C-alpha positions in Angstrom: -53.3 86.4 -6.1 -57.0 87.7 -6.7 -59.4 85.1 -8.3 -63.2 85.3 -8.6 -65.6 82.5 -8.1 -63.9 79.2 -8.7 -66.4 77.0 -10.4 -63.7 74.2 -11.7 -62.2 74.2 -7.9 -65.8 73.5 -6.6 -66.4 70.8 -9.0 -63.2 69.3 -8.0 -64.2 69.4 -4.4 -67.5 67.5 -5.4 -65.7 65.1 -7.8 -63.6 64.1 -4.6 -66.3 63.7 -2.4 -68.5 61.7 -4.8 -65.4 59.2 -5.5 -65.2 59.2 -1.4 -61.7 60.5 0.1 -61.6 56.9 1.8 -61.5 55.3 -2.0 -58.6 57.2 -3.1 -55.3 55.8 -2.5 -52.9 57.9 -0.3 -50.4 58.8 -2.7 -53.0 60.0 -5.4 -54.8 61.7 -2.8 -51.8 63.8 -1.3 -50.5 64.7 -4.7 -54.1 66.0 -5.8 -54.4 67.9 -2.7 -50.6 69.5 -3.3 -51.7 70.7 -6.6 -54.8 72.3 -5.3 -52.8 73.9 -2.4 -50.2 75.4 -5.0 -52.9 76.8 -7.0 -54.5 78.5 -4.1 -51.2 79.4 -2.7 -48.8 79.4 -5.4 -45.0 79.1 -4.9 -44.4 81.6 -7.6 -46.0 83.4 -10.4 -47.1 81.6 -13.5 -44.4 83.4 -15.6 -41.6 82.5 -13.0 -43.1 78.9 -12.7 -43.5 77.8 -16.4 -40.6 76.1 -18.5 -39.0 77.1 -21.9 -35.9 76.6 -23.7 -34.9 80.2 -23.3 -35.7 80.8 -19.6 -34.5 77.5 -18.3 -31.4 76.7 -20.5 -30.2 80.0 -21.2 -31.1 81.9 -18.3 -30.1 78.8 -16.0 -33.5 78.9 -14.2 -33.6 75.2 -13.5 -36.1 75.4 -10.5 -38.5 75.8 -13.2 -38.5 72.0 -14.0 -39.6 71.6 -10.5 -42.5 74.3 -10.3 -44.0 74.0 -13.7 -45.9 70.5 -13.3 -47.6 71.7 -10.0 -49.0 75.2 -11.2 -52.0 75.8 -13.4 -53.3 78.7 -15.7 -56.8 78.8 -14.1 -59.4 76.6 -12.3 -60.8 74.8 -15.3 -57.0 73.8 -16.2 -56.7 72.6 -12.6 -59.9 70.7 -12.8 -59.8 68.7 -15.9 -55.8 67.6 -15.0 -56.8 66.6 -11.5 -59.9 64.6 -12.5 -57.5 62.9 -15.1 -55.1 62.1 -12.5 -57.6 61.1 -10.2 -58.9 58.1 -12.5 -55.2 57.3 -13.9 -54.1 57.3 -9.8 -56.9 54.9 -8.9 -55.6 52.4 -11.4 -51.9 52.7 -11.4 -51.3 53.2 -7.5 -53.2 49.8 -6.5 -51.1 48.0 -9.4 -47.9 49.5 -9.0 -47.8 50.2 -5.1 -47.7 53.3 -3.4 -44.0 54.0 -2.8 -43.1 53.0 -6.7 -46.0 55.2 -7.8 -44.9 58.3 -5.8 -41.4 57.4 -7.3 -42.7 57.2 -10.8 -44.4 60.7 -10.6 -41.2 62.4 -9.2 -39.1 61.1 -12.1 -42.0 61.6 -14.7 -42.3 65.3 -13.3 -38.7 66.2 -14.0 -38.2 64.2 -17.2 -41.4 65.6 -18.9 -39.7 69.0 -18.2 -36.3 68.0 -19.5 -37.7 66.3 -22.7 -39.9 69.2 -23.3 -36.7 71.4 -23.5 -34.9 69.0 -25.8 -38.1 68.9 -28.4 -38.1 72.4 -28.2 -34.2 72.6 -29.1 -34.7 70.1 -31.5 -37.4 71.9 -33.4 -35.6 75.3 -33.5 -32.9 73.9 -34.8 -34.4 72.0 -37.6 -36.5 75.1 -38.5 -33.2 77.0 -38.7 -31.6 74.7 -40.9 -34.8 75.1 -43.3 -35.1 78.3 -44.4 -38.4 78.1 -46.1 -39.9 77.0 -42.8 -38.1 79.8 -41.0 -40.3 82.3 -43.2 -43.8 80.9 -41.7 -42.8 80.1 -38.1 -41.5 82.7 -35.5 -38.2 81.2 -34.0 -37.9 83.6 -30.9 -41.7 82.8 -30.5 -41.3 79.0 -30.3 -37.9 79.0 -28.3 -39.8 81.4 -25.7 -43.0 79.3 -25.7 -43.7 78.7 -21.9 -45.4 75.7 -20.7 -47.1 75.0 -17.3 -49.2 72.2 -15.8 -49.4 68.6 -14.7 -50.5 67.5 -18.4 -47.1 66.3 -19.6 -47.3 63.8 -16.5 -50.7 62.7 -17.2 -49.8 61.8 -21.1 -46.7 59.8 -19.5 -49.2 57.9 -16.9 -51.7 57.2 -19.7 -49.2 55.5 -21.7 -48.3 53.5 -18.6 -51.8 52.9 -18.0 -52.7 51.8 -21.4 -49.3 49.7 -21.4 -50.9 47.4 -18.6 -54.4 47.1 -20.6 -53.4 46.4 -24.1 -56.7 44.9 -25.1 -58.7 47.7 -24.0 -60.3 50.6 -25.7 -60.7 54.5 -24.6 -63.5 56.5 -25.8 -62.2 60.0 -27.0 -65.2 62.3 -28.0 -67.1 59.4 -28.3 -64.7 57.9 -30.4 -63.7 54.2 -29.8 -60.0 54.1 -29.8 -57.5 51.4 -28.9 -55.5 51.8 -26.2 -52.2 51.3 -28.1 -53.3 54.7 -30.3 -55.2 56.5 -27.5 -52.5 58.8 -26.5 -51.5 59.8 -30.0 -55.1 60.5 -31.1 -55.7 62.3 -27.8 -52.8 64.4 -28.4 -54.0 65.8 -31.8 -57.6 66.0 -30.7 -56.7 68.3 -27.6 -54.2 70.2 -29.9 -57.1 70.8 -32.4 -60.1 71.3 -29.9 -58.3 73.3 -27.3 -56.4 76.4 -28.6 -53.5 77.4 -26.5 -52.3 73.9 -25.4 -48.8 72.9 -25.5 -48.5 70.1 -28.4 -44.8 69.9 -27.7 -45.5 69.6 -24.1 -47.8 66.8 -24.3 -45.7 65.1 -26.7 -42.7 65.2 -24.2 -45.2 63.3 -21.8 -45.7 60.5 -24.4 -42.2 60.1 -25.2 -41.2 59.7 -21.3 -44.3 57.0 -20.9 -42.5 55.0 -23.9 -39.3 55.4 -22.3 -40.7 53.8 -19.4 -42.7 51.0 -20.9 -40.6 50.0 -23.8 -37.2 51.9 -23.1 -34.6 51.7 -20.7 -36.1 54.0 -18.1 -38.0 51.2 -15.9 -34.5 49.2 -15.6 -32.8 52.5 -14.7 -35.3 53.2 -12.0 -35.2 49.8 -10.5 -31.6 49.8 -10.4 -31.4 53.1 -8.6 -34.0 52.1 -6.3 -32.1 48.6 -5.4 -28.8 50.6 -4.9 -30.6 53.0 -2.6 -32.2 50.2 -0.8 -29.1 48.2 -0.4 -27.0 51.2 1.2 -30.0 51.9 3.6 -30.0 48.3 4.7 -26.2 48.2 5.2 -26.3 51.5 6.9 -28.9 50.1 9.5 -26.8 47.0 9.8 -23.6 48.8 10.6 -25.2 51.0 13.0 -26.6 48.1 14.6 -23.5 46.2 15.2 -21.6 49.6 16.3 -24.3 50.2 19.0 -24.6 46.5 20.2 -21.1 45.6 20.3 -21.2 42.6 18.3 -18.4 41.6 16.3 -17.3 38.5 13.9 -19.1 37.0 11.0 -21.2 39.5 9.0 -25.0 38.8 8.6 -27.5 40.3 6.5 -30.8 41.4 7.9 -34.2 41.5 6.0 -35.8 43.8 8.6 -35.1 45.2 11.9 -32.2 43.4 14.0 -33.5 41.5 16.8 -32.7 42.5 20.2 -30.0 40.2 21.9 -31.3 37.9 24.6 -30.6 39.2 28.2 -29.5 36.0 30.1 -29.5 36.2 33.7 -27.6 34.1 36.4 -29.5 30.9 36.7 -28.7 28.1 39.4 -28.9 25.7 36.6 -25.7 27.7 34.9 -23.7 27.5 38.1 -24.0 23.7 38.1 -21.2 23.1 40.8 -20.8 20.3 43.3 -21.3 22.7 46.1 -24.8 23.4 44.8 -26.1 19.8 44.1 -24.9 18.6 47.6 -27.8 18.1 49.7 -30.4 17.6 46.7 -32.1 14.4 46.4 -31.5 11.9 43.5 -34.3 13.1 41.7 -33.7 16.7 42.2 -30.3 16.0 40.8 -31.6 14.3 37.6 -34.2 17.2 37.3 -31.2 19.7 37.6 -29.0 17.7 35.3 -32.0 17.9 32.6 -32.2 21.5 32.8 -28.4 22.4 32.7 -28.5 20.1 29.4 -31.1 22.1 27.9 -29.6 25.2 28.7 -26.1 24.0 27.1 -28.3 23.4 24.1 -29.9 26.5 23.8 -29.3 28.1 20.3 -28.4 24.9 18.7 -30.1 23.2 15.8 -31.4 19.8 16.7 -31.6 17.2 13.8 -33.6 14.0 14.4 -31.6 11.0 15.5 -31.8 8.2 13.4 -33.7 5.4 15.0 -31.4 2.3 14.1 -29.0 3.9 16.9 -31.8 2.5 19.6 -32.3 -0.5 20.9 -35.3 -2.4 19.5 -37.0 -3.0 22.6 -37.1 0.8 23.1 -39.3 0.9 20.0 -41.8 -1.1 21.8 -42.3 1.2 24.9 -44.7 3.9 25.2 -43.5 7.5 24.7 -43.2 8.5 28.3 -41.3 5.3 29.3 -38.9 5.9 26.4 -38.4 9.3 27.3 -37.5 8.3 30.8 -34.9 5.6 29.8 -33.3 8.0 27.6 -32.9 10.5 30.4 -31.4 7.7 32.6 -28.9 6.6 30.0 -27.8 10.3 29.4 -27.5 11.6 33.1 -27.3 8.4 35.0 -23.7 8.1 35.0 -23.2 12.0 36.0 -25.6 11.6 38.7 -23.7 8.3 40.1 -20.4 10.3 40.1 -22.0 13.0 42.0 -23.4 10.7 44.4 -20.0 8.9 45.0 -18.6 12.1 45.4 -20.9 12.8 48.6 
């Protein structure tokens, strides 16, 4: 693809460095860079990437729905779309989060093309039913109109951005417009000021944005995300159980499963009469305490009611109280060991 001097592309690079690459969120920067890459190295010629009712539906060229938003006619088309996307991405990605913003862009890119086709089919059907309109509008030209560019997605993002800032205003050609009506005013002005722009394509973007803000699209997206997330967690949990050899009660994991503890043989765990033989009384008491603590590993301890202890114990120091509790607990066991000796 031979091109001359690309002033729009140069201005876009300058705009990015003025903003600061480190200040641009990751998804916004990646999507912007991908659009620039496909402009320099297009995946398909424009006439094979644009979307229209005749080419997509009738010729079954559905791949155009994925190619159309990512290709641009010229450098100025790319520049204005990417600068607008940069401003919207700076706000929305930080508000929604990187993962959801990427999810939103993917859904919007596909839906704007589908809604564009539906609107085109609807207009053709209405004009066919109205003989008078058919005399003024060329039906074959309307059905074969081919749209390309990121503008439809940008209009959808503009609706979402204005939805989160309902009390704000937007300046369009130095005209102060409430955010509630900014998308509609911009739709008309762009169509009047810039010849060749697709009114239906921009309208499709507005409708997709409304489907997300006031329609069921947001709920559907959340439901799909929760379903995929739950399936992913179940898969991870089942693979963990099968590889680690666990069995029994099913458990839910909020993160990565913890590794099973590797218990090694300890003299305390092998508390036998042959081992304690030859130990002093103090060593036997200490060994009994260590064995008791090991036996209690993994259990949940609760505070014991204070009324079960003698009143005299409550007046002792903490160290003396702990010593007496150990003697009461392990005294009989140590005495039995001594008698066996």
